[in-house]
C-alpha positions in Angstrom: -16.2 17.5 44.0 -13.2 15.8 42.4 -13.9 12.8 40.6 -12.2 9.4 40.6 -8.6 9.6 38.3 -9.5 6.8 36.1 -8.1 6.4 32.6 -9.6 7.2 29.8 -10.0 3.6 27.3 -7.8 4.3 24.4 -6.7 1.1 23.3 -5.7 0.3 19.5 -3.2 1.1 17.2 -4.4 4.4 15.6 -5.2 7.7 17.5 -6.8 8.9 14.5 -8.1 7.6 11.2 -9.8 9.5 8.3 -11.0 7.7 5.3 -12.3 10.3 2.5 -12.7 13.3 4.8 -13.6 16.5 3.1 -15.5 19.8 4.0 -16.9 22.0 1.7 -17.6 25.9 2.8 -19.7 28.0 0.6 -16.2 29.4 -1.0 -14.9 25.9 -1.6 -13.1 23.1 -0.2 -11.2 23.3 2.7 -10.2 19.5 3.3 -10.4 17.5 0.1 -10.3 13.6 -0.1 -7.9 12.9 3.6 -7.1 9.4 4.2 -4.3 8.9 6.7 -3.4 7.1 9.8 -2.1 8.7 12.7 -0.9 5.9 15.4 -1.3 5.8 18.9 1.8 7.8 21.1 3.4 9.8 18.5 3.8 13.6 18.8 3.0 14.5 14.9 3.3 18.0 13.4 0.7 19.3 11.2 1.9 21.5 8.2 0.7 23.2 5.6 0.2 27.7 4.8 -2.8 29.4 6.4 -5.8 28.3 4.4 -4.4 25.2 3.2 -6.9 23.3 5.9 -5.1 22.2 9.3 -7.6 23.8 11.8 -9.9 22.5 9.5 -9.0 18.6 10.3 -8.6 19.8 14.1 -12.1 21.1 14.0 -13.5 18.0 12.9 -11.5 16.0 15.3 -12.3 18.3 18.2 -16.6 18.1 17.5 -16.4 22.1 16.5 -16.9 20.9 12.9 -18.8 18.7 10.5 -17.5 17.1 7.7 -18.8 17.4 4.2 -18.2 13.9 2.9 -15.7 10.8 4.7 -15.3 10.0 8.5 -12.8 10.2 10.8 -12.6 7.8 14.0 -10.7 8.8 17.6 -9.3 5.2 18.5 -11.6 3.7 16.2 -14.8 5.7 17.4 -16.5 8.0 14.9 -15.4 11.9 16.0 -18.6 12.9 16.0 -20.5 10.4 18.5 -20.4 11.4 22.0 -18.4 8.5 23.4 -15.2 9.8 21.4 -15.3 13.1 23.6 -13.9 12.1 26.9 -10.6 10.6 24.4 -9.3 13.8 23.3 -8.3 17.5 24.7 -8.5 20.7 22.1 -6.6 23.3 22.5 -6.6 26.6 19.9 -4.4 29.8 20.4 -7.2 32.2 22.0 -6.4 29.8 25.1 -10.5 30.6 26.6 -9.9 30.5 30.2 -12.3 32.7 32.7 -10.5 35.8 33.2 -11.7 36.5 36.6 -11.6 32.6 38.2 -8.2 32.1 39.5 -6.3 29.1 39.0 -7.5 27.0 41.4 -11.0 27.8 40.3 -9.8 26.5 36.7 -8.7 23.4 37.8 -12.0 22.8 39.9 -13.8 23.9 37.0 -12.2 20.7 35.5 -12.8 18.5 37.7 -16.3 19.3 37.9 -16.3 18.8 34.1 -14.0 15.7 33.2 -14.9 12.2 34.8 -11.0 11.1 34.5 -9.7 14.4 35.9 -6.5 13.8 37.5 -6.3 17.3 40.0 -2.7 15.8 40.9 -1.3 16.0 37.5 -2.9 19.1 36.8 -2.0 21.0 39.9 1.7 19.6 39.3 2.2 21.4 35.8 0.7 24.5 37.6 2.8 24.5 40.3 6.4 23.7 39.0 5.9 27.2 36.8 5.5 28.8 39.8 2.0 29.8 38.7 0.1 30.7 42.0 -3.0 29.3 42.8 -4.8 31.8 44.1 -3.7 34.2 41.4 -6.8 35.3 39.0 -6.2 34.3 35.4 -6.6 37.7 34.1 -3.6 38.7 35.7 -1.2 35.9 34.6 1.5 36.4 31.8 1.1 34.9 27.5 3.2 32.3 29.1 1.6 31.6 32.5 -1.7 31.6 30.7 -0.7 29.0 28.5 0.7 26.5 31.2 -2.7 26.3 32.9 -4.2 25.9 29.5 -2.2 22.7 29.6 -2.8 21.7 33.1 -6.8 21.7 31.8 -5.7 19.4 28.7 -3.4 17.0 30.4 -5.6 16.9 33.9 -8.8 15.4 31.5 -6.1 12.7 30.9 -6.9 12.8 27.4 -5.4 9.8 25.1 -5.2 12.5 21.7 -4.1 16.1 22.3 -5.1 18.3 19.8 -3.2 21.5 19.4 -4.1 24.6 16.9 -1.0 26.7 17.3 -1.5 27.6 21.4 2.2 28.7 22.0 2.4 31.1 18.5 1.9 34.6 20.6 4.8 33.3 23.0 7.8 34.8 23.4 10.8 32.7 22.3 11.8 31.8 26.1 8.2 30.7 27.0 8.0 29.3 24.4 10.9 26.1 24.8 9.5 26.3 28.4 6.2 25.1 27.2 7.3 23.0 23.9 9.5 21.0 27.4 6.4 21.0 29.2 4.9 19.3 26.4 6.9 17.1 25.3 7.7 15.5 29.4 4.0 15.5 29.6 3.3 13.5 26.6 5.9 11.3 26.8 5.0 10.4 30.5 1.4 9.5 29.8 2.0 8.3 26.4 -0.7 10.5 24.5 -0.9 11.0 21.2 -0.3 14.7 19.8 -1.8 16.1 16.8 0.0 19.9 16.4 -0.7 22.9 14.3 2.7 24.9 13.6 4.7 27.3 11.4 7.5 27.1 13.3 9.8 24.0 11.5 12.6 24.1 13.4 10.2 23.6 16.4 8.6 20.6 14.6 12.2 19.5 13.6 13.3 18.9 17.4 9.6 17.6 19.2 7.5 15.7 16.4 8.2 11.9 15.0 5.8 12.2 12.7 4.4 15.0 10.1 1.1 15.4 8.3 1.5 18.1 5.1 -1.2 19.8 4.3 -1.4 22.4 1.2 -4.4 23.6 -0.8 -6.8 21.1 1.2 -5.2 18.1 0.4 -2.9 16.1 2.5 0.6 16.3 0.8 2.4 14.3 2.9 1.9 11.7 6.0 3.9 9.4 8.2 7.0 9.1 10.3 9.9 11.7 9.7 12.3 8.8 9.7 11.1 7.5 6.9 10.2 10.5 4.7 12.6 12.7 4.8 15.5 9.7 3.8 13.0 8.6 0.7 14.3 12.3 -0.8 18.1 13.1 -2.2 19.3 17.0 -3.1 20.9 16.9 -6.1 23.0 19.9 -7.4 25.0 20.0 -10.5 25.3 21.6 -14.1 22.5 22.4 -16.2 22.8 21.8 -19.7 21.0 24.5 -21.8 19.7 26.0 -18.3 17.3 23.1 -18.3 17.4 19.9 -15.9 19.7 17.1 -17.0 17.0 14.7 -19.0 18.2 12.1 -16.8 16.4 13.0 -13.9 13.1 13.0 -15.6 12.6 9.6 -14.5 12.5 10.4 -11.5 9.9 12.4 -9.2 11.4 15.7 -9.0 9.2 17.4 -6.1 11.1 21.1 -6.9 13.7 22.1 -9.1 15.7 25.4 -9.4 18.3 26.5 -12.5 20.7 29.8 -11.9 23.1 30.0 -14.2 24.4 27.0 -15.7 23.7 25.5 -12.2 20.8 23.7 -11.1 19.4 22.4 -7.9 16.2 19.4 -7.2 14.5 17.9 -4.6 13.7 14.0 -5.8 12.4 11.0 -4.9 14.6 8.5 -6.2 13.0 5.6 -8.5 16.5 4.1 -8.9 20.3 5.1 -8.6 20.8 8.2 -9.4 23.7 8.3 -12.3 25.3 11.4 -13.1 28.3 14.2 -12.0 26.3 15.2 -9.9 26.7 16.4 -5.9 24.3 14.6 -3.6 23.1 14.6 -0.1 20.3 14.2 2.0 18.1 17.0 2.5 17.1 18.6 5.8 13.3 17.9 7.2 12.8 21.9 6.8 14.0 21.8 3.0 11.6 19.0 2.5 8.7 20.5 4.1 9.4 23.9 2.6 9.6 22.0 -1.3 6.4 20.3 -0.8 4.7 23.5 0.0 6.4 25.6 -2.6 5.0 22.7 -5.0 1.2 21.7 -4.4 1.1 19.9 -7.8 4.0 17.9 -7.1 2.6 13.8 -6.0 2.2 12.9 -2.4 3.9 11.1 -0.3 2.3 9.1 2.5 4.6 6.2 4.3 3.3 2.7 4.7 2.6 3.3 8.4 0.3 6.8 7.4 -1.8 4.8 4.6 -5.0 3.4 4.8 -4.5 0.3 2.4 -2.0 -1.5 1.3 0.1 0.8 -1.3 3.6 1.2 -1.2 4.8 4.6 0.3 3.6 6.7 -2.9 0.7 8.0 -3.6 -0.3 9.9 -6.5 
């Protein structure tokens, strides 16, 4: 039975809104005091080292994990509310598909389980990759299985797509193909995407928004166009093997001194006056600096904040 293709209502400016969101396990806090907003329609990269809390955040958003404190809302609905379920789709690294089902049977299962199912879109995604509908899932290549998993996700017509490294096991060609598919489908439908990935170059090409997590805390959040220009890469001479004292009035995210030369990634609190070389860093340089310096002050752009303060947060 195929349900009518009725889109799920996902109105509202915020696809995700967290306030004081925390999760504690026996070993300690996996997430601690997360507060942020993710505007609807964005493609957001979720970045952080292993064990930083990325999968826990995605698990709470997808109703697999209950938070210890705080709340998370999906299009204004508490994430643990049953009515939030049709508004998101989750795709993890393991992509749990029934190996003995054919592709066609897998898509029919999607139609039975999802009231707003879009069979035409699901079949288009599968056929555009020359995946035979009569083939059993267990006989497909990794890239083909990922395509079928994406077809299930987009066939649900979610307003929010949660991705936990679903392309990490693919070769570079298949990753590029799936990234192109993801971008095309998300843009066409206006789907909000929250995607965990370790591939920084991939995020720079695909994402217009970022959530950066380290040691269970939120380190950066907001539009890439706001976050990257907020930083400056400063290079110059290091008197006595130390940073110039003129830099101390600015927020130094990370610094290195080698011999008589220093390099620092800073968030300027005014004019940078000194005999230095000043350049704008790349997104990758900003991300790596924040991940290597978890004690640096957090940075939340205005559109990502749940209050009315400025761009920085301690």
